Each structure stands twice: as structure tokens, then as C-alpha cells.
N, C-alpha and C positions, 0 to 999 in steps of 0.2 A: 422457433429458431433461437437457441440460447447460445451466447458466446461465454467463454470462461477464460480467465488469466490466473495462473498458479504463481505464487511467490514465496520466498523464504521469510520467516518471521523473525529470525535472529541471525546475527553473524556467527556467533559461536555454536549455535545449534542450527546449522544450515539445513538440515534434513527435516525440521519442522515446518510444515508448509501450510499456507492458507490460500484462499482463492476468492475472487470476485467474478460473479457471473451476472449476466444481464439477459433477460428475455423481454418480451413485449409488456409484461405487466410488474415485474419485480427486478430490483437490484438485490443479489444475495451475497452476503460476505461471510465467510467463514475463517475464524483465526483461532488462536489458541490463547488462553489466560496463561499468565506466567507469574512466577513468584520471583521478586528481585529483578524483574526484567528479562531474565534469560532461562529460568527453570519452567518447563512446561507443566501446567497444572489444570488441564481441562479445556473444553472448547467454547467458544464464543461465536454464536450464529445470529445474523441479523437477516431479515427479509424486509427491504424497504420498498413500498410501493413506488413505482416510477412516477406517478402523479404527484407524491409528495417531494420529490428531489426537485430542488430549484436550480442548482449549479453545482459544479465541482471545481476544486482547486488543488494544486500540488505545490508543496513547499518543502524546504529543507529545515530540519530541526536539529539543534545541538544540545545534547544533555550534557551538562558541565560535569557532574559528579563522575560518571563513568570515564570521561575524558581525563579528569585529574587523577583519579586512581589508576587508570591505565598508564598515564605518564610516569606515575610513581613506581609501578611495577617494572615499567620499560627501564627507567634509570637504575632500579635495583638489579635488574637482569645484566644491564650494560657494566655496572660495577662489579657484579659477581663473575663475569666472564673469565676474570684473571685468576680466581681461585678455583672454581668449579664450572668448567664450560657448559656441561649439560644443565646444571641447575640454572646457571645465568641465561642459557638459551631458553629454558622453559619460562622463566620470570619475564624475558623480553618479549617473547611470542604471546604470552598471555596479556602483557601490557599492551601490545599492538593490537590485539584483538579486542580488548575492552575499550581502547581509543576508537577503533573502527565501529563498535556497537553504539557509541555514544553519538554518531552521525547518522541520522535518520532521514528517509524521504517520507513525507505524510501526505495521503490523499484525503482531503476533507470533502465529505459528501454533504452539501448543505441541504437540509431537509426542513419540512414544516415543524417549527418548535425548536430543533436543536441540531447540532451538527454531528456527524459520525466521522471518526478518524480511524484510517487505516495506516499503521506505521510499519515500514519495512527498512531493512538496511539500505545503505546508499547504493550498493551495486545493483539493486533490483528497481532502480528509478524507471527504467525503459518499460518494465512490466506494469508499473503503476500508470504510466503515460498511456500504454495500450488500454488499460482499465477505464481510464478517464475518457479516452476516445470512444469506447464501447458505450459508457454511460450517456455522453453527449450525443452519439448516434441514436441511442434508444429515446432520448429526450426529443430530438428533433423528429423522429419518426412518430412519437406519441403527439407531438404538436401537430404534425401534418394530418394526422388521422381526424383531428377535431377542427381543422380550418376550414370552414365552409366555403371561403373565397377560392381557396386552392382546389376545392372539390368541384365548384361550379366552373372554374377556369379549365380543369381538365374534362368536364363533361362538354363544354362548349368546344373544345379542341376535337374531341371525338366526333361530335356532330359536323363540324366543318371538313373533316377528313371524309366522311361517308357521303 
């Protein structure tokens, strides 16, 4: 029983997708390596044993450089609107897209030894929350499998019913 959540890896290149899948043994994460944070350049795949995952955390991250460059482009575009509407609009839209790409939602998978981070654009936060729920459900199921107290409680409940 494997569950999977697909998400976008970039605001500018929204068609470049990654995914997180969880089964009874592994958390599998596939994403893309990028150049300069937005040009796709290969795949990054991780298979993390579920037993090595201790917890997950979601946070919001702001990258200052793309936000500043995006603001500069947006101001250039706004100023350019009077002389060349099309050029100004292109600069403005590019600036807003860069500002948006500087706001990320990050899933931190805490595992034995070091953390693994999955960063997505802010608009895919709900998908990362779904992935976090899947991982936590897998962790609780894995813990329940090895909890002897729970096993014997279920066994005694079955004997009482019969």
C-alpha cells in the first residue's frame, strides 16, 4: 500500500514535478537538481527507510536574493510601462515571478544522522502537508507493529469476544 503526493519544484517552471511516496518500509522522494535554483539539471532520488525517520516538520523559508532581484525587476518593469508597455509588462511579470520563487515551503524529514529537505513553491504547501501526514501515518503504523503491549491488548480483546 503505497501513497504518493506530486508537487511542483519551481514557480517559474511549474511543469517540473517531484513526488513523495510512503509505503510500509520506505519514504521515497524524487525531485530535480537545478542550476541557479530554477533551471532543471537532472534528478535527485532518495529512499529513506521508515525506521530511520524520527519526525517531520513544515516551515516557510524566504530566500532574500531572489526577492531583492525580483523587486528590482518589478520596479524596472513598472518604470518601463510608460515607454514600452510590452517590455515593462515582461519585466514586471518576471519580477513578480522571482519574488514568488523566493518564498518556499520546506518539508524537513528528520532522520538518523542528518535531515533531508524538500522545498516547494509556497502554493504547494497543502501537498507538503499531505506528504507530512502520510509519513506520520506510516511512522505510527510502523510503531504499532512493534508495540508488544498493543499486540497483547488486541489478543486479549479477541479472547474476551470469543
